C-alpha positions as CSV (number, residue, x, y, z in Angstrom):
1,M,146.7,147.2,-35.1
2,G,143.4,149.2,-34.9
3,G,145.2,152.1,-33.2
4,Q,147.8,152.3,-36.0
5,A,145.1,152.3,-38.7
6,R,143.4,155.3,-37.0
7,A,146.7,157.2,-36.5
8,A,147.3,156.8,-40.3
9,R,144.3,159.0,-41.1
10,I,143.5,162.7,-40.4
11,A,140.2,164.5,-40.2
12,V,140.0,167.7,-42.2
13,V,137.2,170.1,-43.3
14,V,137.0,171.6,-46.8
15,A,134.8,174.7,-47.2
16,Y,133.6,176.9,-50.0
17,S,131.1,179.8,-49.9
18,P,129.6,180.1,-53.4
19,A,127.5,183.1,-52.3
20,A,127.0,185.3,-49.2
21,Q,125.3,183.3,-46.4
22,R,125.9,180.0,-48.1
23,V,128.7,177.5,-47.3
24,D,129.4,174.1,-48.8
25,Q,131.4,172.3,-46.1
26,V,132.6,168.7,-46.2
27,V,134.2,166.7,-43.4
28,L,136.8,164.2,-44.6
29,S,139.0,161.4,-43.3
30,L,142.2,161.4,-45.4
31,P,145.4,159.4,-45.2
32,S,148.2,161.0,-43.2
33,G,150.3,163.1,-45.5
34,A,147.4,164.2,-47.7
35,T,147.8,167.6,-49.3
36,V,145.4,170.5,-50.0
37,Q,144.9,169.1,-53.5
38,D,144.0,165.7,-52.2
39,A,141.4,167.2,-49.8
40,L,139.9,169.3,-52.7
41,A,139.7,166.2,-54.9
42,A,138.1,164.1,-52.2
43,S,135.6,166.7,-51.2
44,G,133.7,166.9,-54.5
45,L,133.6,170.7,-54.3
46,L,135.3,171.1,-57.7
47,Q,132.6,168.9,-59.3
48,R,129.7,170.6,-57.5
49,H,130.9,174.1,-58.2
50,G,132.1,174.5,-61.8
51,E,132.9,178.1,-61.2
52,I,136.0,177.1,-59.1
53,D,139.1,177.5,-61.1
54,L,142.2,176.7,-59.1
55,A,144.3,178.9,-61.4
56,L,142.1,181.9,-60.3
57,N,140.6,181.0,-56.9
58,K,143.0,181.2,-54.0
59,V,143.1,178.4,-51.5
60,G,144.1,178.4,-47.8
61,V,144.2,176.6,-44.6
62,W,142.6,178.4,-41.6
63,G,142.7,181.8,-43.4
64,R,146.3,181.6,-44.6
65,L,147.1,181.1,-48.3
66,R,148.7,177.7,-49.0
67,P,149.9,176.0,-52.2
68,L,148.0,173.0,-53.4
69,D,150.9,170.7,-52.5
70,S,150.9,171.7,-48.8
71,P,150.5,168.8,-46.4
72,L,147.6,168.8,-44.1
73,R,147.4,168.1,-40.3
74,E,144.7,166.7,-38.1
75,G,141.8,169.3,-37.8
76,D,142.8,171.6,-40.6
77,R,140.2,173.6,-42.5
78,V,140.9,174.0,-46.2
79,E,139.1,177.0,-47.7
80,V,138.5,178.0,-51.3
81,Y,138.2,181.7,-51.7
82,R,136.0,183.6,-54.2
83,P,137.5,186.4,-56.1
84,L,136.7,189.8,-54.7
85,K,134.0,191.7,-56.7
86,V,135.1,195.1,-55.4
87,D,138.5,196.2,-54.3
88,P,138.3,196.7,-50.5
89,K,139.8,200.2,-50.7
90,E,137.3,201.2,-53.3
91,A,134.4,199.8,-51.2
92,R,135.7,201.8,-48.2
93,R,135.7,205.0,-50.3
94,Q,132.2,204.4,-51.5
95,R,131.0,203.8,-47.9
96,Y,132.7,207.0,-46.8
97,R,131.1,209.0,-49.6
98,S,127.7,207.5,-48.8
99,H,128.0,208.4,-45.1
100,R,129.3,211.9,-45.9
101,D,126.4,212.6,-48.3
102,K,123.8,211.4,-45.7
103,A,125.3,213.7,-43.1
104,K,125.1,216.7,-45.5
105,R,121.4,216.0,-46.3
106,S,120.4,215.7,-42.7
107,A,122.2,218.9,-41.7
């Protein structure tokens, strides 16, 4: 019976990075069939980080976006993503301009 009880649970990790170089990560043991929403609720991340709004923040498993009702598997890593502060295309343009301007000054 002990083996069945263990098989009925899965180990997952829930992670959120509130700022650069900082990660709040929780290792959980959840019942088999648990969802992304279940993992978020059990992790306590939503209580510790009031800035997380599941209507705005995207959530994924191993870097792939998933709805909150997605079932989890053993070893999954649930990730809560921060909104981007700068559009990646605009950031690339700014870096290009900065490098171009430095090259002109040193020439």
